[in-house]
C-alpha positions as CSV (number, residue, x, y, z in Angstrom):
1,M,-2.6,-15.3,-8.5
2,R,-1.9,-14.7,-4.7
3,W,1.6,-13.3,-4.0
4,D,2.4,-16.1,-1.7
5,T,1.6,-18.6,-4.5
6,L,3.7,-16.6,-6.8
7,W,6.8,-16.5,-4.5
8,K,6.6,-20.2,-3.7
9,N,6.2,-21.1,-7.4
10,Q,9.4,-19.7,-8.9
11,S,8.8,-21.2,-12.3
12,V,6.2,-18.6,-12.7
13,N,8.7,-15.9,-12.1
14,P,12.3,-17.1,-12.2
15,H,13.6,-13.6,-11.1
16,I,12.2,-14.2,-7.7
17,S,15.1,-16.5,-6.7
18,K,17.6,-13.8,-7.8
19,I,15.7,-11.2,-5.6
20,D,15.6,-13.7,-2.7
21,E,19.3,-14.0,-2.9
22,L,19.9,-10.2,-3.1
23,A,17.6,-9.7,-0.1
24,E,19.3,-12.4,1.9
25,Q,22.8,-10.7,1.0
26,V,21.5,-7.3,2.2
27,R,19.9,-8.9,5.4
28,K,23.4,-10.3,6.2
29,G,25.0,-6.9,5.6
30,A,27.0,-8.1,2.7
31,T,26.4,-5.2,0.4
32,G,28.7,-3.7,-2.2
33,S,29.4,-0.2,-3.5
34,E,29.3,1.2,-7.0
35,E,29.8,4.6,-8.6
36,A,26.8,6.8,-8.4
37,W,24.0,5.4,-10.5
38,Q,22.8,7.3,-13.6
39,G,20.4,5.7,-15.8
40,A,16.8,5.5,-16.9
41,D,16.2,9.1,-15.9
42,V,17.3,8.5,-12.3
43,V,20.5,9.8,-10.5
44,I,21.6,8.7,-7.1
45,C,23.6,11.5,-5.5
46,R,24.4,13.1,-2.1
47,K,22.9,16.5,-3.1
48,A,21.0,17.2,-6.3
49,P,22.1,20.3,-8.3
50,P,19.8,23.1,-8.8
51,P,17.1,22.7,-11.5
52,S,18.7,23.2,-15.0
53,R,15.6,24.8,-16.6
54,G,16.8,23.4,-20.0
55,F,14.8,21.9,-22.8
56,Y,15.0,18.4,-21.3
57,P,13.7,17.8,-17.9
58,D,16.0,17.1,-15.1
59,P,16.4,13.4,-14.0
60,R,14.8,12.0,-10.8
61,Y,17.4,12.8,-8.2
62,V,17.6,10.4,-5.3
63,E,19.5,12.1,-2.5
64,T,21.1,9.9,0.0
65,E,24.1,9.4,2.2
66,F,24.3,5.8,0.9
67,V,25.2,6.6,-2.8
68,G,27.5,3.7,-3.3
69,E,25.3,1.0,-1.7
70,L,22.1,2.2,-3.3
71,S,23.8,2.4,-6.6
72,W,25.2,-1.2,-6.0
73,L,21.5,-2.3,-5.5
74,F,20.2,-0.6,-8.7
75,V,23.0,-2.3,-10.6
76,R,22.0,-5.7,-9.2
77,L,18.3,-5.1,-9.9
78,R,19.1,-4.0,-13.4
79,D,21.1,-7.2,-14.0
80,I,18.1,-9.2,-12.8
81,F,15.5,-7.5,-14.9
82,W,17.3,-6.3,-18.0
83,N,16.5,-9.2,-20.2
84,V,12.7,-9.3,-19.4
85,D,10.5,-8.8,-22.4
86,G,9.5,-5.2,-22.6
87,Y,12.3,-3.9,-20.4
88,G,13.1,-1.0,-22.8
89,A,9.5,0.3,-22.6
90,W,9.3,0.3,-18.8
91,K,12.7,0.8,-17.5
92,E,12.2,4.4,-16.6
93,E,9.1,3.4,-14.5
94,F,10.9,0.6,-13.0
95,F,14.0,2.7,-11.7
96,G,11.7,5.6,-11.1
97,R,9.6,3.5,-8.7
98,L,12.8,2.1,-7.0
99,G,13.9,5.8,-6.7
100,N,10.7,7.0,-5.3
101,V,10.7,4.2,-2.6
102,A,14.3,5.3,-1.6
103,I,13.1,8.9,-1.4
104,K,10.0,8.2,0.5
105,Y,11.6,5.6,2.7
106,Q,14.3,8.1,3.8
107,S,11.8,10.8,4.6
108,A,9.6,8.5,6.7
109,A,12.0,6.1,8.5
110,R,12.6,6.5,12.2
111,D,15.4,4.0,12.0
112,L,17.3,4.8,8.8
113,T,20.1,2.4,8.1
114,I,21.5,1.3,4.8
115,G,20.2,-2.3,5.3
116,N,16.6,-0.9,5.9
117,L,16.7,1.3,3.0
118,L,17.9,-1.4,0.6
119,L,15.3,-3.9,1.9
120,A,12.6,-1.3,1.2
121,V,13.7,-0.8,-2.3
122,I,13.9,-4.6,-2.7
123,H,10.4,-4.8,-1.5
124,E,9.3,-2.7,-4.3
125,A,11.3,-4.9,-6.7
126,Y,9.3,-7.9,-5.5
127,A,6.2,-5.9,-6.1
128,M,7.2,-5.2,-9.8
129,A,8.2,-8.9,-10.3
130,E,4.7,-9.8,-9.3
131,E,3.3,-7.2,-11.7
132,I,5.4,-8.6,-14.4
133,A,4.2,-12.0,-13.7
134,D,0.6,-11.1,-13.6
135,T,0.5,-8.7,-16.5
136,G,3.6,-9.3,-18.6
137,G,5.1,-5.9,-17.8
138,I,4.9,-2.8,-15.6
139,A,2.1,-0.3,-16.0
140,T,3.4,3.0,-17.5
141,M,2.0,6.2,-19.0
142,M,1.9,6.2,-22.8
143,L,2.8,9.8,-22.8
144,T,4.8,11.5,-20.1
145,W,6.1,15.1,-19.4
146,D,8.6,16.6,-17.1
147,N,10.3,13.2,-16.3
148,R,7.0,12.0,-14.7
149,I,6.2,8.3,-14.2
150,L,2.9,6.6,-13.4
151,D,4.0,6.0,-9.8
152,D,4.2,9.8,-9.2
153,F,0.5,9.8,-9.4
154,T,-0.2,6.9,-7.0
155,D,-2.1,8.0,-3.9
156,L,0.1,8.1,-0.8
157,S,-2.3,5.7,1.0
158,D,-1.2,3.1,-1.6
159,L,2.4,3.6,-0.8
160,S,2.5,2.8,2.9
161,A,3.1,-1.0,2.7
162,Y,6.9,-0.6,2.3
163,L,7.5,2.7,4.3
164,T,8.2,0.9,7.6
165,T,10.9,-1.4,8.6
166,E,8.3,-3.7,10.3
167,E,6.3,-4.1,7.0
168,T,9.3,-4.8,5.0
169,T,10.6,-7.3,7.7
170,E,7.1,-8.9,7.8
171,F,7.1,-9.3,4.0
172,L,10.6,-10.8,4.1
173,R,9.6,-13.1,6.9
174,G,6.7,-14.5,4.8
175,L,9.2,-15.4,2.2
176,G,11.4,-17.2,4.8
177,L,14.2,-14.5,4.4
178,A,13.9,-12.7,7.7
């Protein structure tokens, strides 16, 4: 199924309308703030602590000056997706991918703003909603180590679609949201 068909046919994926509402809210600058996110092996913080070197691997740290706002978005996306079949099996991949986007976007953005960062993360949520609609879940590794997720092994050339504000804006424009 083509993505434009998926987005227009919300009966295929009822979560799309909720992501649309969230994207519109962010686009209008109506974001909220939450306490720093900690869940699904992801921690949003201003500065990550030194590696613990303990028995269990450290979580994926997402360092950002926008801790409250990015945490707010993670909570909203959790609320949209938590009741999807298989959530417990792929939530680490889901939030790991959101965290990876935030990390990569911040390192590549020439015009870093909270709105642009949140829209880049929302863009990845749309991609995962499409994956869920197409396959019934999100691809994960059966066996993992050192808090790695499948997305950590994605070739960088596959990650460029959401690393610019222009690409994210064009995507949202195609949905009628920008």
